[in-house]
N, CA, C, O and the ligand as a Tripos MOL2 file, in Angstrom:
@<TRIPOS>MOLECULE
protein
  285   283    72     0     0
PROTEIN
NO_CHARGES

@<TRIPOS>ATOM
      1 N         -15.6950   -0.3100   -3.0880 N.3       1 MET1
      2 CA        -14.2280   -0.2830   -3.0760 C.3       1 MET1
      3 C         -13.7280    0.3010   -1.7620 C.2       1 MET1
      4 O         -14.3450    1.2030   -1.1950 O.2       1 MET1
      5 N         -12.6330   -0.2100   -1.2980 N.am      2 PRO2
      6 CA        -12.0890    0.2900   -0.0330 C.3       2 PRO2
      7 C         -11.4420    1.6570   -0.2040 C.2       2 PRO2
      8 O         -11.0320    2.0430   -1.2990 O.2       2 PRO2
      9 N         -11.3670    2.3610    0.8860 N.am      3 MET3
     10 CA        -10.6640    3.6410    0.8810 C.3       3 MET3
     11 C          -9.3170    3.4650    1.5510 C.2       3 MET3
     12 O          -9.2010    2.8330    2.6010 O.2       3 MET3
     13 N          -8.3210    4.0240    0.9350 N.am      4 TYR4
     14 CA         -6.9910    3.9680    1.5180 C.3       4 TYR4
     15 C          -6.4480    5.3760    1.6870 C.2       4 TYR4
     16 O          -6.8190    6.3010    0.9640 O.2       4 TYR4
     17 N          -5.5730    5.5080    2.6460 N.am      5 GLU5
     18 CA         -4.8570    6.7710    2.7970 C.3       5 GLU5
     19 C          -3.4630    6.5980    2.2210 C.2       5 GLU5
     20 O          -2.7910    5.5910    2.4430 O.2       5 GLU5
     21 N          -3.0600    7.5990    1.4850 N.am      6 PHE6
     22 CA         -1.7290    7.5730    0.8790 C.3       6 PHE6
     23 C          -0.9580    8.7960    1.3370 C.2       6 PHE6
     24 O          -1.4950    9.9010    1.4140 O.2       6 PHE6
     25 N           0.2940    8.5780    1.6350 N.am      7 LYS7
     26 CA          1.1300    9.6760    2.0760 C.3       7 LYS7
     27 C           2.2030    9.9720    1.0420 C.2       7 LYS7
     28 O           2.8530    9.0680    0.5170 O.2       7 LYS7
     29 N           2.3690   11.2400    0.7670 N.am      8 CYS8
     30 CA          3.3940   11.6610   -0.1800 C.3       8 CYS8
     31 C           4.7610   11.6230    0.5050 C.2       8 CYS8
     32 O           4.9400   12.2120    1.5710 O.2       8 CYS8
     33 N           5.7150   10.9390   -0.1010 N.am      9 PRO9
     34 CA          7.0430   10.8600    0.5100 C.3       9 PRO9
     35 C           7.8070   12.1770    0.4230 C.2       9 PRO9
     36 O           8.7860   12.3840    1.1400 O.2       9 PRO9
     37 N           7.3610   13.0520   -0.4470 N.am     10 ARG10
     38 CA          8.0890   14.3120   -0.6130 C.3      10 ARG10
     39 C           7.6040   15.3780    0.3570 C.2      10 ARG10
     40 O           8.4000   15.9700    1.0860 O.2      10 ARG10
     41 N           6.2840   15.6240    0.3650 N.am     11 CYS11
     42 CA          5.7890   16.7290    1.1860 C.3      11 CYS11
     43 C           5.0110   16.2550    2.4050 C.2      11 CYS11
     44 O           4.6850   17.0570    3.2800 O.2      11 CYS11
     45 N           4.7130   14.9670    2.4720 N.am     12 GLY12
     46 CA          4.0350   14.4390    3.6440 C.3      12 GLY12
     47 C           2.5340   14.6080    3.6310 C.2      12 GLY12
     48 O           1.8650   14.2840    4.6120 O.2      12 GLY12
     49 N           1.9940   15.1100    2.5360 N.am     13 SER13
     50 CA          0.5600   15.2980    2.4420 C.3      13 SER13
     51 C          -0.1480   13.9490    2.3890 C.2      13 SER13
     52 O           0.2950   13.0360    1.6920 O.2      13 SER13
     53 N          -1.2480   13.8250    3.1260 N.am     14 VAL14
     54 CA         -2.0040   12.5780    3.1500 C.3      14 VAL14
     55 C          -3.2610   12.7420    2.3060 C.2      14 VAL14
     56 O          -4.0260   13.6910    2.4760 O.2      14 VAL14
     57 N          -3.4530   11.7990    1.3990 N.am     15 THR15
     58 CA         -4.5970   11.8260    0.5010 C.3      15 THR15
     59 C          -5.4130   10.5630    0.6950 C.2      15 THR15
     60 O          -4.8500    9.4710    0.7750 O.2      15 THR15
     61 N          -6.7200   10.6890    0.7720 N.am     16 THR16
     62 CA         -7.5920    9.5280    0.8540 C.3      16 THR16
     63 C          -8.1740    9.2490   -0.5250 C.2      16 THR16
     64 O          -8.7670   10.1300   -1.1480 O.2      16 THR16
     65 N          -8.0030    8.0260   -0.9930 N.am     17 GLU17
     66 CA         -8.4720    7.6550   -2.3260 C.3      17 GLU17
     67 C          -9.2760    6.3730   -2.2720 C.2      17 GLU17
     68 O          -8.9970    5.4750   -1.4780 O.2      17 GLU17
     69 N         -10.2810    6.3050   -3.1320 N.am     18 LEU18
     70 CA        -10.9620    5.0320   -3.3570 C.3      18 LEU18
     71 C         -10.1320    4.2370   -4.3500 C.2      18 LEU18
     72 O          -9.8170    4.7230   -5.4360 O.2      18 LEU18
     73 N          -9.7800    3.0120   -3.9750 N.am     19 CYS19
     74 CA         -8.8650    2.2500   -4.8080 C.3      19 CYS19
     75 C          -9.3190    0.8160   -4.9470 C.2      19 CYS19
     76 O         -10.1080    0.3050   -4.1530 O.2      19 CYS19
     77 N          -8.8010    0.1910   -5.9700 N.am     20 LYS20
     78 CA         -8.9870   -1.2470   -6.0980 C.3      20 LYS20
     79 C          -8.2010   -1.9470   -5.0050 C.2      20 LYS20
     80 O          -7.1990   -1.4300   -4.5100 O.2      20 LYS20
     81 N          -8.6630   -3.1160   -4.6410 N.am     21 MET21
     82 CA         -7.9200   -3.9090   -3.6650 C.3      21 MET21
     83 C          -6.5030   -4.1250   -4.1570 C.2      21 MET21
     84 O          -6.2760   -4.4450   -5.3240 O.2      21 MET21
     85 N          -5.5720   -3.9490   -3.2690 N.am     22 GLY22
     86 CA         -4.1890   -4.2020   -3.6270 C.3      22 GLY22
     87 C          -3.4590   -2.9970   -4.1870 C.2      22 GLY22
     88 O          -2.2550   -3.0460   -4.4410 O.2      22 GLY22
     89 N          -4.2000   -1.9110   -4.3780 N.am     23 GLU23
     90 CA         -3.5410   -0.7090   -4.8780 C.3      23 GLU23
     91 C          -2.4580   -0.2690   -3.9050 C.2      23 GLU23
     92 O          -2.6930   -0.1540   -2.7020 O.2      23 GLU23
     93 N          -1.2770   -0.0260   -4.4390 N.am     24 LYS24
     94 CA         -0.1830    0.3530   -3.5490 C.3      24 LYS24
     95 C           0.1520    1.8340   -3.6060 C.2      24 LYS24
     96 O           0.8920    2.3420   -2.7640 O.2      24 LYS24
     97 N          -0.3870    2.5180   -4.5870 N.am     25 GLY25
     98 CA         -0.1310    3.9450   -4.6600 C.3      25 GLY25
     99 C           1.0340    4.3150   -5.5460 C.2      25 GLY25
    100 O           1.3460    5.4940   -5.7120 O.2      25 GLY25
    101 N           1.6780    3.3140   -6.1150 N.am     26 ASP26
    102 CA          2.8470    3.5930   -6.9450 C.3      26 ASP26
    103 C           2.5330    4.4990   -8.1310 C.2      26 ASP26
    104 O           3.3780    5.2630   -8.5960 O.2      26 ASP26
    105 N           1.2930    4.3920   -8.6060 N.am     27 GLU27
    106 CA          0.9320    5.1530   -9.7990 C.3      27 GLU27
    107 C           0.1150    6.4010   -9.4710 C.2      27 GLU27
    108 O          -0.3210    7.1310  -10.3610 O.2      27 GLU27
    109 N          -0.0780    6.6220   -8.1950 N.am     28 LEU28
    110 CA         -0.7990    7.8280   -7.7950 C.3      28 LEU28
    111 C           0.1710    8.9850   -7.6340 C.2      28 LEU28
    112 O           1.3420    8.8070   -7.3000 O.2      28 LEU28
    113 N          -0.3530   10.1670   -7.8820 N.am     29 SER29
    114 CA          0.5040   11.3380   -7.6990 C.3      29 SER29
    115 C          -0.0930   12.2410   -6.6270 C.2      29 SER29
    116 O          -1.3080   12.2940   -6.4350 O.2      29 SER29
    117 N           0.7780   12.9350   -5.9490 N.am     30 CYS30
    118 CA          0.3810   13.8250   -4.8690 C.3      30 CYS30
    119 C          -0.4070   15.0040   -5.4120 C.2      30 CYS30
    120 O          -0.0240   15.6160   -6.4090 O.2      30 CYS30
    121 N          -1.5080   15.3140   -4.7490 N.am     31 LYS31
    122 CA         -2.3060   16.4470   -5.1870 C.3      31 LYS31
    123 C          -1.6710   17.7700   -4.7950 C.2      31 LYS31
    124 O          -1.9940   18.8180   -5.3540 O.2      31 LYS31
    125 N          -0.7760   17.7110   -3.8420 N.am     32 GLU32
    126 CA         -0.1530   18.9390   -3.3560 C.3      32 GLU32
    127 C           1.0810   19.3160   -4.1730 C.2      32 GLU32
    128 O           1.2240   20.4580   -4.6110 O.2      32 GLU32
    129 N           1.9590   18.3540   -4.3680 N.am     33 CYS33
    130 CA          3.2280   18.6940   -5.0160 C.3      33 CYS33
    131 C           3.4450   17.9420   -6.3150 C.2      33 CYS33
    132 O           4.3880   18.2390   -7.0490 O.2      33 CYS33
    133 N           2.5830   16.9640   -6.6170 N.am     34 GLY34
    134 CA          2.6860   16.2630   -7.8900 C.3      34 GLY34
    135 C           3.6640   15.1080   -7.9110 C.2      34 GLY34
    136 O           3.8810   14.5050   -8.9610 O.2      34 GLY34
    137 N           4.2580   14.7890   -6.7810 N.am     35 ALA35
    138 CA          5.2220   13.6900   -6.7420 C.3      35 ALA35
    139 C           4.5270   12.3570   -7.0080 C.2      35 ALA35
    140 O           3.4190   12.1220   -6.5260 O.2      35 ALA35
    141 N           5.1700   11.5010   -7.7610 N.am     36 LEU36
    142 CA          4.6420   10.1680   -8.0330 C.3      36 LEU36
    143 C           5.1110    9.1830   -6.9750 C.2      36 LEU36
    144 O           6.1630    9.3550   -6.3590 O.2      36 LEU36
    145 N           4.2970    8.1390   -6.7800 N.am     37 GLY37
    146 CA          4.7180    7.0660   -5.8950 C.3      37 GLY37
    147 C           4.3460    7.3270   -4.4510 C.2      37 GLY37
    148 O           5.2110    7.4270   -3.5800 O.2      37 GLY37
    149 N           3.0460    7.4370   -4.2030 N.am     38 LEU38
    150 CA          2.6130    7.6560   -2.8220 C.3      38 LEU38
    151 C           2.7040    6.3540   -2.0370 C.2      38 LEU38
    152 O           2.6580    5.2570   -2.5940 O.2      38 LEU38
    153 N           2.8320    6.5140   -0.7530 N.am     39 LYS39
    154 CA          2.9790    5.3460    0.1110 C.3      39 LYS39
    155 C           1.6590    5.0850    0.8260 C.2      39 LYS39
    156 O           1.1040    5.9830    1.4590 O.2      39 LYS39
    157 N           1.1620    3.8700    0.7260 N.am     40 ARG40
    158 CA         -0.1110    3.5600    1.3600 C.3      40 ARG40
    159 C           0.0570    3.4310    2.8650 C.2      40 ARG40
    160 O           0.9800    2.7830    3.3580 O.2      40 ARG40
    161 N          -0.8550    4.0640    3.5730 N.am     41 LEU41
    162 CA         -0.8280    3.9580    5.0260 C.3      41 LEU41
    163 C          -1.7300    2.8160    5.4610 C.2      41 LEU41
    164 O          -2.7200    2.5010    4.8020 O.2      41 LEU41
    165 N          -1.3780    2.2090    6.5660 N.am     42 ILE42
    166 CA         -2.2300    1.1710    7.1260 C.3      42 ILE42
    167 C          -3.3810    1.8550    7.8270 C.2      42 ILE42
    168 O          -3.1750    2.6140    8.7750 O.2      42 ILE42
    169 N          -4.5950    1.5910    7.3670 N.am     43 SER43
    170 CA         -5.7480    2.2650    7.9480 C.3      43 SER43
    171 C          -6.4230    1.3760    8.9790 C.2      43 SER43
    172 O          -6.1450    0.1800    9.0730 O.2      43 SER43
    173 N          -7.2960    1.9730    9.7330 N.am     44 GLY44
    174 CA         -8.0580    1.1970   10.6900 C.3      44 GLY44
    175 C          -7.6140    1.4240   12.1140 C.2      44 GLY44
    176 O          -8.4450    1.4810   13.0220 O.2      44 GLY44
    177 N          -6.3340    1.5530   12.3240 N.am     45 PHE45
    178 CA         -5.8840    1.7590   13.6930 C.3      45 PHE45
    179 C          -4.8450    2.8640   13.8130 C.2      45 PHE45
    180 O          -4.4150    3.2030   14.9160 O.2      45 PHE45
    181 N          -4.4510    3.4150   12.6990 N.am     46 ALA46
    182 CA         -3.3560    4.3740   12.7430 C.3      46 ALA46
    183 C          -3.7790    5.7380   13.2580 C.2      46 ALA46
    184 O          -2.9780    6.4690   13.8410 O.2      46 ALA46
    185 N          -5.0470    6.0750   13.0380 N.am     47 SER47
    186 CA         -5.4490    7.4440   13.3220 C.3      47 SER47
    187 C          -6.0170    7.6320   14.7250 C.2      47 SER47
    188 O          -5.9130    8.7110   15.3090 O.2      47 SER47
    189 N          -6.6090    6.5880   15.2470 N.am     48 LEU48
    190 CA         -7.2760    6.7320   16.5370 C.3      48 LEU48
    191 C          -6.5040    6.0110   17.6310 C.2      48 LEU48
    192 O          -5.8090    5.0260   17.3820 O.2      48 LEU48
    193 N          -6.6380    6.5150   18.8240 N.am     49 GLY49
    194 CA         -6.0710    5.8310   19.9580 C.3      49 GLY49
    195 C          -4.5820    6.0510   20.1450 C.2      49 GLY49
    196 O          -3.9460    5.3570   20.9380 O.2      49 GLY49
    197 N          -4.0280    6.9960   19.4340 N.am     50 VAL50
    198 CA         -2.6150    7.3020   19.6300 C.3      50 VAL50
    199 C          -2.5140    8.3990   20.6820 C.2      50 VAL50
    200 O          -2.9760    9.5200   20.4700 O.2      50 VAL50
    201 N          -1.9180    8.0720   21.7970 N.am     51 SER51
    202 CA         -1.8490    9.0480   22.8640 C.3      51 SER51
    203 C          -0.7600   10.0780   22.6200 C.2      51 SER51
    204 O           0.2990    9.7770   22.0680 O.2      51 SER51
    205 N          -1.0400   11.2680   23.0340 N.am     52 GLY52
    206 CA         -0.0280   12.3110   22.9290 C.3      52 GLY52
    207 C           0.0840   12.9330   21.5510 C.2      52 GLY52
    208 O           1.0020   13.7090   21.2870 O.2      52 GLY52
    209 N          -0.8410   12.5960   20.6790 N.am     53 GLY53
    210 CA         -0.7800   13.1590   19.3300 C.3      53 GLY53
    211 C           0.3050   12.4750   18.5440 C.2      53 GLY53
    212 O           1.3150   12.0590   19.1120 O.2      53 GLY53
    213 N           0.1210   12.3530   17.2710 N.am     54 ASN54
    214 CA          1.1430   11.6560   16.4940 C.3      54 ASN54
    215 C           2.0980   12.6050   15.7780 C.2      54 ASN54
    216 O           3.2880   12.3120   15.6630 O.2      54 ASN54
    217 N           1.5990   13.7230   15.3020 N.am     55 GLY55
    218 CA          2.5100   14.6940   14.6980 C.3      55 GLY55
    219 C           3.5300   14.0330   13.8040 C.2      55 GLY55
    220 O           3.1790   13.2560   12.9160 O.2      55 GLY55
    221 N           4.7750   14.3340   14.0330 N.am     56 GLY56
    222 CA          5.8430   13.6430   13.3380 C.3      56 GLY56
    223 C           5.8230   13.7770   11.8330 C.2      56 GLY56
    224 O           6.2810   12.8780   11.1270 O.2      56 GLY56
    225 N           5.3100   14.8650   11.3350 N.am     57 GLY57
    226 CA          5.3380   15.0680    9.8970 C.3      57 GLY57
    227 C           4.1700   14.4670    9.1600 C.2      57 GLY57
    228 O           4.0790   14.5880    7.9390 O.2      57 GLY57
    229 N           3.2620   13.8130    9.8870 N.am     58 ASN58
    230 CA          2.1090   13.2340    9.2250 C.3      58 ASN58
    231 C           0.9690   14.2260    9.0650 C.2      58 ASN58
    232 O           0.0120   13.9740    8.3340 O.2      58 ASN58
    233 N           1.0760   15.3440    9.7450 N.am     59 CYS59
    234 CA         -0.0610   16.2440    9.8120 C.3      59 CYS59
    235 C          -0.0470   17.2910    8.7030 C.2      59 CYS59
    236 O           1.0040   17.7160    8.2230 O.2      59 CYS59
    237 N          -1.2370   17.6810    8.3270 N.am     60 ALA60
    238 CA         -1.3790   18.7360    7.3390 C.3      60 ALA60
    239 C          -1.0010   20.0670    7.9730 C.2      60 ALA60
    240 O          -1.0540   20.2220    9.1930 O.2      60 ALA60
    241 N          -0.6210   21.0230    7.1380 N.am     61 PRO61
    242 CA         -0.3380   22.3570    7.6790 C.3      61 PRO61
    243 C          -1.5720   22.9010    8.4040 C.2      61 PRO61
    244 O          -2.6880   22.8130    7.8940 O.2      61 PRO61
    245 N          -1.3680   23.4430    9.5510 N.am     62 GLY62
    246 CA         -2.4900   23.9900   10.3160 C.3      62 GLY62
    247 C          -3.0850   23.0250   11.2930 C.2      62 GLY62
    248 O          -3.9430   23.4030   12.0910 O.2      62 GLY62
    249 N          -2.6530   21.7870   11.2540 N.am     63 CYS63
    250 CA         -3.1710   20.8150   12.2210 C.3      63 CYS63
    251 C          -2.6940   21.1960   13.6090 C.2      63 CYS63
    252 O          -1.5130   21.4720   13.8210 O.2      63 CYS63
    253 N          -3.6300   21.2070   14.5560 N.am     64 SER64
    254 CA         -3.2640   21.6230   15.9000 C.3      64 SER64
    255 C          -2.7910   20.4640   16.7500 C.2      64 SER64
    256 O          -2.4310   20.6600   17.9110 O.2      64 SER64
    257 N          -2.7840   19.2860   16.2100 N.am     65 GLY65
    258 CA         -2.3130   18.1420   16.9550 C.3      65 GLY65
    259 C          -3.3670   17.0710   17.1690 C.2      65 GLY65
    260 O          -3.0310   15.9270   17.4720 O.2      65 GLY65
    261 N          -4.6270   17.4200   17.0170 N.am     66 ASN66
    262 CA         -5.6450   16.3870   17.1730 C.3      66 ASN66
    263 C          -5.9610   15.6990   15.8560 C.2      66 ASN66
    264 O          -6.6840   14.7020   15.8290 O.2      66 ASN66
    265 N          -5.4210   16.2290   14.7640 N.am     67 CYS67
    266 CA         -5.5100   15.5900   13.4600 C.3      67 CYS67
    267 C          -6.9470   15.4010   12.9730 C.2      67 CYS67
    268 O          -7.1980   14.5610   12.1090 O.2      67 CYS67
    269 N          -7.8810   16.1630   13.5110 N.am     68 SER68
    270 CA         -9.2600   15.9890   13.0760 C.3      68 SER68
    271 C          -9.4400   16.3720   11.6180 C.2      68 SER68
    272 O         -10.3620   15.9040   10.9500 O.2      68 SER68
    273 N          -8.5650   17.2140   11.1410 N.am     69 GLY69
    274 CA         -8.7310   17.6580    9.7640 C.3      69 GLY69
    275 C          -7.7360   17.0910    8.7910 C.2      69 GLY69
    276 O          -7.8050   17.3740    7.5950 O.2      69 GLY69
    277 N          -6.8040   16.2890    9.2860 N.am     70 CYS70
    278 CA         -5.7660   15.8440    8.3660 C.3      70 CYS70
    279 C          -5.6100   14.3400    8.2800 C.2      70 CYS70
    280 O          -4.8570   13.8620    7.4320 O.2      70 CYS70
    281 N          -6.2790   13.5850    9.1070 N.am     71 HIS71
    282 CA         -6.1600   12.1320    8.9760 C.3      71 HIS71
    283 C          -7.5300   11.5310    8.7830 C.2      71 HIS71
    284 O          -7.6570   10.3130    8.6500 O.2      71 HIS71
    285 ZN          3.3920   15.8510   -2.0190 Zn       72 ZN72
@<TRIPOS>BOND
     1     1     2 1
     2     2     3 1
     3     3     4 2
     4     3     5 am
     5     5     6 1
     6     6     7 1
     7     7     8 2
     8     7     9 am
     9     9    10 1
    10    10    11 1
    11    11    12 2
    12    11    13 am
    13    13    14 1
    14    14    15 1
    15    15    16 2
    16    15    17 am
    17    17    18 1
    18    18    19 1
    19    19    20 2
    20    19    21 am
    21    21    22 1
    22    22    23 1
    23    23    24 2
    24    23    25 am
    25    25    26 1
    26    26    27 1
    27    27    28 2
    28    27    29 am
    29    29    30 1
    30    30    31 1
    31    31    32 2
    32    31    33 am
    33    33    34 1
    34    34    35 1
    35    35    36 2
    36    35    37 am
    37    37    38 1
    38    38    39 1
    39    39    40 2
    40    39    41 am
    41    41    42 1
    42    42    43 1
    43    43    44 2
    44    43    45 am
    45    45    46 1
    46    46    47 1
    47    47    48 2
    48    47    49 am
    49    49    50 1
    50    50    51 1
    51    51    52 2
    52    51    53 am
    53    53    54 1
    54    54    55 1
    55    55    56 2
    56    55    57 am
    57    57    58 1
    58    58    59 1
    59    59    60 2
    60    59    61 am
    61    61    62 1
    62    62    63 1
    63    63    64 2
    64    63    65 am
    65    65    66 1
    66    66    67 1
    67    67    68 2
    68    67    69 am
    69    69    70 1
    70    70    71 1
    71    71    72 2
    72    71    73 am
    73    73    74 1
    74    74    75 1
    75    75    76 2
    76    75    77 am
    77    77    78 1
    78    78    79 1
    79    79    80 2
    80    79    81 am
    81    81    82 1
    82    82    83 1
    83    83    84 2
    84    83    85 am
    85    85    86 1
    86    86    87 1
    87    87    88 2
    88    87    89 am
    89    89    90 1
    90    90    91 1
    91    91    92 2
    92    91    93 am
    93    93    94 1
    94    94    95 1
    95    95    96 2
    96    95    97 am
    97    97    98 1
    98    98    99 1
    99    99   100 2
   100    99   101 am
   101   101   102 1
   102   102   103 1
   103   103   104 2
   104   103   105 am
   105   105   106 1
   106   106   107 1
   107   107   108 2
   108   107   109 am
   109   109   110 1
   110   110   111 1
   111   111   112 2
   112   111   113 am
   113   113   114 1
   114   114   115 1
   115   115   116 2
   116   115   117 am
   117   117   118 1
   118   118   119 1
   119   119   120 2
   120   119   121 am
   121   121   122 1
   122   122   123 1
   123   123   124 2
   124   123   125 am
   125   125   126 1
   126   126   127 1
   127   127   128 2
   128   127   129 am
   129   129   130 1
   130   130   131 1
   131   131   132 2
   132   131   133 am
   133   133   134 1
   134   134   135 1
   135   135   136 2
   136   135   137 am
   137   137   138 1
   138   138   139 1
   139   139   140 2
   140   139   141 am
   141   141   142 1
   142   142   143 1
   143   143   144 2
   144   143   145 am
   145   145   146 1
   146   146   147 1
   147   147   148 2
   148   147   149 am
   149   149   150 1
   150   150   151 1
   151   151   152 2
   152   151   153 am
   153   153   154 1
   154   154   155 1
   155   155   156 2
   156   155   157 am
   157   157   158 1
   158   158   159 1
   159   159   160 2
   160   159   161 am
   161   161   162 1
   162   162   163 1
   163   163   164 2
   164   163   165 am
   165   165   166 1
   166   166   167 1
   167   167   168 2
   168   167   169 am
   169   169   170 1
   170   170   171 1
   171   171   172 2
   172   171   173 am
   173   173   174 1
   174   174   175 1
   175   175   176 2
   176   175   177 am
   177   177   178 1
   178   178   179 1
   179   179   180 2
   180   179   181 am
   181   181   182 1
   182   182   183 1
   183   183   184 2
   184   183   185 am
   185   185   186 1
   186   186   187 1
   187   187   188 2
   188   187   189 am
   189   189   190 1
   190   190   191 1
   191   191   192 2
   192   191   193 am
   193   193   194 1
   194   194   195 1
   195   195   196 2
   196   195   197 am
   197   197   198 1
   198   198   199 1
   199   199   200 2
   200   199   201 am
   201   201   202 1
   202   202   203 1
   203   203   204 2
   204   203   205 am
   205   205   206 1
   206   206   207 1
   207   207   208 2
   208   207   209 am
   209   209   210 1
   210   210   211 1
   211   211   212 2
   212   211   213 am
   213   213   214 1
   214   214   215 1
   215   215   216 2
   216   215   217 am
   217   217   218 1
   218   218   219 1
   219   219   220 2
   220   219   221 am
   221   221   222 1
   222   222   223 1
   223   223   224 2
   224   223   225 am
   225   225   226 1
   226   226   227 1
   227   227   228 2
   228   227   229 am
   229   229   230 1
   230   230   231 1
   231   231   232 2
   232   231   233 am
   233   233   234 1
   234   234   235 1
   235   235   236 2
   236   235   237 am
   237   237   238 1
   238   238   239 1
   239   239   240 2
   240   239   241 am
   241   241   242 1
   242   242   243 1
   243   243   244 2
   244   243   245 am
   245   245   246 1
   246   246   247 1
   247   247   248 2
   248   247   249 am
   249   249   250 1
   250   250   251 1
   251   251   252 2
   252   251   253 am
   253   253   254 1
   254   254   255 1
   255   255   256 2
   256   255   257 am
   257   257   258 1
   258   258   259 1
   259   259   260 2
   260   259   261 am
   261   261   262 1
   262   262   263 1
   263   263   264 2
   264   263   265 am
   265   265   266 1
   266   266   267 1
   267   267   268 2
   268   267   269 am
   269   269   270 1
   270   270   271 1
   271   271   272 2
   272   271   273 am
   273   273   274 1
   274   274   275 1
   275   275   276 2
   276   275   277 am
   277   277   278 1
   278   278   279 1
   279   279   280 2
   280   279   281 am
   281   281   282 1
   282   282   283 1
   283   283   284 2
@<TRIPOS>SUBSTRUCTURE
     1 MET1         2 RESIDUE 1 A MET
     2 PRO2         6 RESIDUE 1 A PRO
     3 MET3        10 RESIDUE 1 A MET
     4 TYR4        14 RESIDUE 1 A TYR
     5 GLU5        18 RESIDUE 1 A GLU
     6 PHE6        22 RESIDUE 1 A PHE
     7 LYS7        26 RESIDUE 1 A LYS
     8 CYS8        30 RESIDUE 1 A CYS
     9 PRO9        34 RESIDUE 1 A PRO
    10 ARG10       38 RESIDUE 1 A ARG
    11 CYS11       42 RESIDUE 1 A CYS
    12 GLY12       46 RESIDUE 1 A GLY
    13 SER13       50 RESIDUE 1 A SER
    14 VAL14       54 RESIDUE 1 A VAL
    15 THR15       58 RESIDUE 1 A THR
    16 THR16       62 RESIDUE 1 A THR
    17 GLU17       66 RESIDUE 1 A GLU
    18 LEU18       70 RESIDUE 1 A LEU
    19 CYS19       74 RESIDUE 1 A CYS
    20 LYS20       78 RESIDUE 1 A LYS
    21 MET21       82 RESIDUE 1 A MET
    22 GLY22       86 RESIDUE 1 A GLY
    23 GLU23       90 RESIDUE 1 A GLU
    24 LYS24       94 RESIDUE 1 A LYS
    25 GLY25       98 RESIDUE 1 A GLY
    26 ASP26      102 RESIDUE 1 A ASP
    27 GLU27      106 RESIDUE 1 A GLU
    28 LEU28      110 RESIDUE 1 A LEU
    29 SER29      114 RESIDUE 1 A SER
    30 CYS30      118 RESIDUE 1 A CYS
    31 LYS31      122 RESIDUE 1 A LYS
    32 GLU32      126 RESIDUE 1 A GLU
    33 CYS33      130 RESIDUE 1 A CYS
    34 GLY34      134 RESIDUE 1 A GLY
    35 ALA35      138 RESIDUE 1 A ALA
    36 LEU36      142 RESIDUE 1 A LEU
    37 GLY37      146 RESIDUE 1 A GLY
    38 LEU38      150 RESIDUE 1 A LEU
    39 LYS39      154 RESIDUE 1 A LYS
    40 ARG40      158 RESIDUE 1 A ARG
    41 LEU41      162 RESIDUE 1 A LEU
    42 ILE42      166 RESIDUE 1 A ILE
    43 SER43      170 RESIDUE 1 A SER
    44 GLY44      174 RESIDUE 1 A GLY
    45 PHE45      178 RESIDUE 1 A PHE
    46 ALA46      182 RESIDUE 1 A ALA
    47 SER47      186 RESIDUE 1 A SER
    48 LEU48      190 RESIDUE 1 A LEU
    49 GLY49      194 RESIDUE 1 A GLY
    50 VAL50      198 RESIDUE 1 A VAL
    51 SER51      202 RESIDUE 1 A SER
    52 GLY52      206 RESIDUE 1 A GLY
    53 GLY53      210 RESIDUE 1 A GLY
    54 ASN54      214 RESIDUE 1 A ASN
    55 GLY55      218 RESIDUE 1 A GLY
    56 GLY56      222 RESIDUE 1 A GLY
    57 GLY57      226 RESIDUE 1 A GLY
    58 ASN58      230 RESIDUE 1 A ASN
    59 CYS59      234 RESIDUE 1 A CYS
    60 ALA60      238 RESIDUE 1 A ALA
    61 PRO61      242 RESIDUE 1 A PRO
    62 GLY62      246 RESIDUE 1 A GLY
    63 CYS63      250 RESIDUE 1 A CYS
    64 SER64      254 RESIDUE 1 A SER
    65 GLY65      258 RESIDUE 1 A GLY
    66 ASN66      262 RESIDUE 1 A ASN
    67 CYS67      266 RESIDUE 1 A CYS
    68 SER68      270 RESIDUE 1 A SER
    69 GLY69      274 RESIDUE 1 A GLY
    70 CYS70      278 RESIDUE 1 A CYS
    71 HIS71      282 RESIDUE 1 A HIS
    72 ZN72       285 GROUP 0 **** ****
């Protein structure tokens, strides 16, 4: 099964889940705040090769900007 990253629309926490193909995250809940309806991130190119750091609310608390621990 493929792995997808899901982002919580409420707190911005990113969760990686093994999902069935086509899973959109609507029925997943955030592990951090419990909000339902996570948003699936496009994987494969989103995390690497972004110059200048991506930040912008996508990072976990404590991320120094290289996102090695949060994406
Ligand atoms: Zn959350």
